[in-house]
C-alpha positions as CSV (number, residue, x, y, z in Angstrom):
1,M,121.4,255.0,88.2
2,G,123.5,254.3,85.5
3,V,127.5,254.1,84.8
4,I,128.7,257.2,82.2
5,P,132.2,256.5,81.6
6,V,134.6,258.8,81.5
7,L,137.8,257.4,80.4
8,L,138.6,254.3,78.0
9,E,142.0,253.0,78.7
10,Q,143.6,251.2,76.0
11,P,141.2,249.4,74.5
12,V,143.0,248.2,72.0
13,H,145.6,246.1,70.8
14,R,148.7,247.4,71.7
15,D,149.9,248.0,68.0
16,D,146.6,249.0,66.5
17,W,147.4,252.4,65.9
18,E,144.2,252.2,63.1
19,G,141.8,250.5,66.0
20,L,143.0,253.4,68.3
21,D,141.9,255.8,66.4
22,H,139.0,254.8,65.5
23,V,138.0,253.7,69.8
24,N,139.0,257.4,70.3
25,H,136.8,260.0,68.0
26,F,134.3,256.8,68.0
27,G,134.1,258.0,71.6
28,K,134.9,261.4,72.1
29,A,131.8,261.4,69.1
30,K,129.4,260.2,69.9
31,Y,129.4,259.5,73.3
32,G,131.8,261.7,75.0
33,V,134.3,259.9,76.0
34,S,138.1,260.1,76.4
35,V,140.4,257.2,74.9
36,A,143.9,256.9,77.4
37,A,147.3,255.3,75.8
38,D,148.6,253.0,78.0
39,E,150.2,249.7,75.8
40,S,150.5,252.0,72.8
41,C,153.0,253.9,75.3
42,Q,156.2,252.3,75.1
43,S,158.6,255.0,74.8
44,L,158.6,258.5,73.6
45,A,158.6,258.2,69.4
46,D,154.7,256.4,70.0
47,V,154.2,259.5,72.3
48,K,154.6,261.4,69.2
49,K,152.7,259.7,67.2
50,I,149.9,259.5,69.0
51,V,149.9,263.1,69.1
52,E,150.4,263.9,65.9
53,G,147.6,261.0,64.5
54,E,145.4,262.9,68.0
55,L,145.0,259.4,68.4
56,A,143.8,259.2,72.1
57,D,142.9,262.1,74.7
58,V,145.4,261.0,78.0
59,I,148.8,258.9,78.0
60,N,149.4,256.7,80.6
61,V,153.0,256.3,81.6
62,K,153.9,253.7,83.4
63,L,158.1,253.8,85.6
64,A,158.4,250.7,85.7
65,K,157.8,250.2,81.8
66,V,160.0,253.2,80.6
67,G,162.1,254.7,83.2
68,V,162.5,257.4,84.6
69,L,164.6,259.0,81.5
70,C,162.3,258.4,79.1
71,S,160.0,258.6,81.4
72,L,160.6,262.2,81.8
73,E,160.9,262.9,78.2
74,I,157.8,261.6,78.0
75,I,156.1,263.8,80.6
76,K,157.9,267.6,79.9
77,V,156.2,266.3,75.6
78,A,152.9,265.5,76.9
79,R,152.7,268.7,79.1
80,T,153.9,270.8,76.1
81,L,151.2,270.0,73.7
82,R,148.9,269.6,76.9
83,L,148.4,266.8,76.4
84,N,146.7,264.6,79.8
85,L,148.7,262.2,81.3
86,I,148.9,259.6,83.7
87,L,151.9,259.0,85.6
88,V,151.8,255.4,87.5
89,V,154.4,255.2,89.7
90,W,155.1,251.9,92.0
91,L,155.6,253.3,95.9
92,K,159.5,251.8,95.1
93,L,160.2,253.6,92.8
94,A,158.5,256.2,93.6
95,I,161.2,257.8,95.7
96,G,164.2,258.0,92.9
97,F,161.7,259.3,90.5
98,A,161.0,262.4,93.3
99,L,164.4,263.0,94.3
100,L,164.7,263.7,90.5
101,G,162.5,266.9,91.7
102,A,159.5,264.9,88.7
103,F,156.7,266.1,91.1
104,K,156.9,269.4,92.0
105,K,155.1,270.3,88.9
106,Y,151.7,268.1,89.2
107,D,148.5,269.2,91.1
108,H,147.7,264.9,91.7
109,I,149.8,262.7,92.9
110,Y,148.8,258.9,93.1
111,L,151.2,256.5,94.9
112,L,150.2,252.8,94.9
113,K,151.5,250.6,96.4
114,S,152.6,247.4,95.0
115,K,150.9,243.7,95.6
116,Q,153.1,242.2,95.0
117,K,155.8,240.8,98.2
């Protein structure tokens, strides 16, 4: 039995916009596989570049990396443009994020427990 991937997460260097574009279009056209921008998505400007260039189908937003306010802005833009989201929130940060009401509009929320002690 073979494994068929449905998503590739950041298959190129953070600043390799041309590579991200190539992998995204090639993966969709040849294999029907989506690409998630992870390291390339560190600001609202990055999200706009990804959306305008159609560089990825999914944005991976890490709260610890971009902060609460930037995360909320990215989520708003991505949802408005119907871009799929992966929202990574470590348990310690999830409480504060939940208090802002950011989770109430989403169907699936996954909280990851940090391995740090």
